[in-house]
C-alpha positions, 0 to 999 in steps of 0.5 A, a space after each residue: 873792092 869787088 870783094 868788099 862790095 860783094 860782102 856788103 851784098 851778102 851781109 845785107 841779104 843775111 840781115 834781110 833774111 834774119 828780119 824776114 825770118 822774124 816776120 814769118 816766125 811771128 805770123 806762124 806763132 802769134 798771128 790771131 787767125 785760125 790757120 797762119 798757113 792760110 794767111 800766108 797762102 792768101 798773101 803768096 797767091 796775091 803776090 804771085 798773081 800780080 808778079 806775073 803781070 809785073 813782067 810787062 813793067 820790065 820787059 828787059 829795060 831794067 837791064 838795058 838801063 844798067 847796060 847803057 849807064 855802065 857803058 858810059 852813056 850820058 847819065 842824065 839822058 839815060 835817067 830821063 829816058 828810063 823814067 819815061 819808059 817806066 811810066 808807060 810800062 807801069 801804066 800798061 801793067 795796071 791796066 792789063 791786070 785790072 782788065 784781066 780781073 774784070 774779064 775773069 769775074 764778068 765774062 768768064 763768070 769766075 771769081 776768087 776763093 774768098 773776098 780776101 784773095 781779091 782784096 789782097 791782089 789790089 794791095 799787092 798791085 799797089 806794092 808793085 807800082 811803088 816797086 816799079 818807081 823805086 827801080 828808077 833809082 835802084 837800077 841806076 845805083 846798080 849800073 854805077 856799082 854804088 852797092 851801098 846805095 843799092 842795098 841799104 834801101 832793101 834793108 830799110 824795106 825789110 826793117 819797116 815791113 817787119 815792124 809793120 808785121 809786129 804791129 799787125 800780129 800783136 794788134 790782132 789784125 788779119 790777112 789783108 793787114 798782113 798784105 799791107 805790110 808789103 806796101 809799108 816796106 815798099 814805101 820805105 825803100 822808095 823814100 830811101 832810094 829817093 833820098 840817095 838819088 838827090 842830085 842825080 841828073 835827069 834830062 829830057 828823054 831821047 828817042 835815040 836813047 829809047 831805040 838804044 835801050 830797045 835794042 838791048 831790052 827786046 831780046 831780054 823781054 822774053 827772059 824777064 817775062 819767062 822768069 816772072 812766070 817761072 818763079 810765080 806760077 807755082 804759087 798760083 797753081 798750088 792755090 788753084 789745086 790745093 788751097 791757101 793752106 798748102 800755099 802757105 807751107 810752100 811760101 814759108 819755105 820759099 821765103 827761108 830759101 829765097 834769101 840765098 837766091 836774092 844774095 846771088 841775084 844781087 851779086 849778079 847785078 854787081 858782076 853785070 856792069 863790071 863785066 860790061 865795062 871789061 868787055 868795053 875795054 876788050 879785056 876778055 882775060 879779066 872777064 874769064 878770071 872774074 867768072 871763075 873767081 865769082 863762081 868759086 866764092 859763091 860756091 864756097 859760101 852757099 854749099 854749106 848753108 844749103 846742105 845745113 838746111 837740107 840735113 837739119 830741116 826738122 829742127 830748122 822748121 821747129 825753131 824758125 817756124 812752128 810744129 804746124 809747118 812740119 808738113 813742109 819738111 820735105 819742101 825744105 829738103 828740096 827747094 834750097 837746091 835751086 839757089 845753089 844751082 842759080 849761084 853756080 850759074 850766075 857768074 857765067 850768065 853775067 859774063 854772056 850779058 856783059 859780052 852783049 850776048 842776051 840771046 843765050 840768056 833768052 834761050 836758057 830761060 825759055 828752056 827753064 820755063 818750059 820745063 818748070 811749067 810742064 813739071 808744075 802741071 804734072 806734079 802739083 795737081 791731083 787731076 784735071 777734072 775737065 780733061 779726066 786726067 790723073 796727075 801726080 798730086 804732089 802739091 807743094 813738094 811737086 812745085 819744089 821738084 819742078 823748080 830745082 830741075 828747071 834751075 839745073 837745066 839752066 845751069 847745064 845749058 849756060 855752062 855748055 854755051 860758055 864752053 862753046 863761046 869761050 872754051 871755059 872748062 868746068 872748074 871741077 874743084 867745085 866738087 870739093 865744096 860738095 863733098 865737104 858740105 855733104 860730109 858736114 850735113 851727114 855728120 850733123 844729121 847723125 849728131 842730131 839723132 843723139 842730141 836733139 836741137 830744140 832751142 835757137 842757141 843750140 841750132 846756132 851752135 850746131 851751125 858753127 860746128 858745121 861751119 868749122 867742120 866744112 872749112 876744116 875739110 876744105 883746108 885738108 883738101 887745100 881748097 881753103 887756103 890762108 889767102 882765102 882766109 885773109 881775103 874773107 877777114 879783110 872783106 868782112 872787116 867792119 871798120 873798112 866796110 863802114 869807111 866804104 859805106 860812108 864814102 859812097 854815101 858822101 859821094 866820094 
């Protein structure tokens, strides 16, 4: 059942990725603005800035809710306590952001690049407030491993955001309307999750439960805060030192790469409560087997996708975006690697969290954010004039390099900790996935020199060719077996998947 739930997550993320690509494609090709990369840059800046303040809405309590519910604590009291915590934390986030904007404008005497930038910030603030409310339901679904209820709202969010984007683009609206599409999508996810949440108990908040949540959340607060900073400071720095156009190039590639990492993150949310339940039963052998299995299949799936994006970057951008985004080719050849490193690390991070060892997740993120912020400051700006310091001036490419190095450091640290705590050695057969994906990428890049790819169906055909080559090489190395094929075919069985979704939505 874990395999089927994981497949549902992957399928949902693929659909979300396709729909998200359609939105980016429409903006890049048809939006009625002089520079579509500028429009994307404004939205990316507003999203990144508000997301940094969004750290104060979580502070580790989302994970604490998943932990306590999955352990079997009273669901109604957990829900009531979580609602109360969310109201307080969301209000704090809003006050802090609005106060910071006021201080920036009226005390520091600075402003925004344009009025559109400031307005977009307020629109994104509404988006994140609605997102905070939806977490009450979504985190409960994660804790109960009700993956259909957890994933379908995300699909509805992407679907309605894309529909809104289509309207904005072809009706001739501008940047602020594009920002509002995010709010439309979030309303969809909120209403869908509320519908699925009907009938769930919500009892009076308990001070005892607040303390129970806090004991798990406080060590993770710095993890959540640092992760938010690390994943959004690059967008803010690119806007500050290079402007919206460069930020738009980065944001477009970030969205193409991010769907892979979102799939990994979603699968991690399934692994976390599962490992928590195994740990509660002291089934350490089960945790070890699940960690290795999850790593192997995540690696097998994500390696070929990442290497396809790297080696076929030019046709991918030409077909999926437009030639205006050709300056972003080096970004696409670097940035997706971070999703690969995150996928290889995620099972072991969830293992440590499931074993109630959040301090190692904290240490990992502190290491990553220190590296990421330092490298962003060194690599993105041309100089810091007030200090008279010359820097690398690599812009968005520097941000991509910083992100990849930070995630590599996080992977190395987590694997070292897992070896020290559990003596779980590295599964070196994962290297076979790397070799097969590399051979696939080099072969496709060579073929592209003689047979240029200019249409979407040609890119799809090349992708299928690459997948066949990749799996064939793994089969020759005995890393992809008949048992693996049977598992994938059974997991992806549409009839069985539909039955699982229907049963879960009916509460069976």
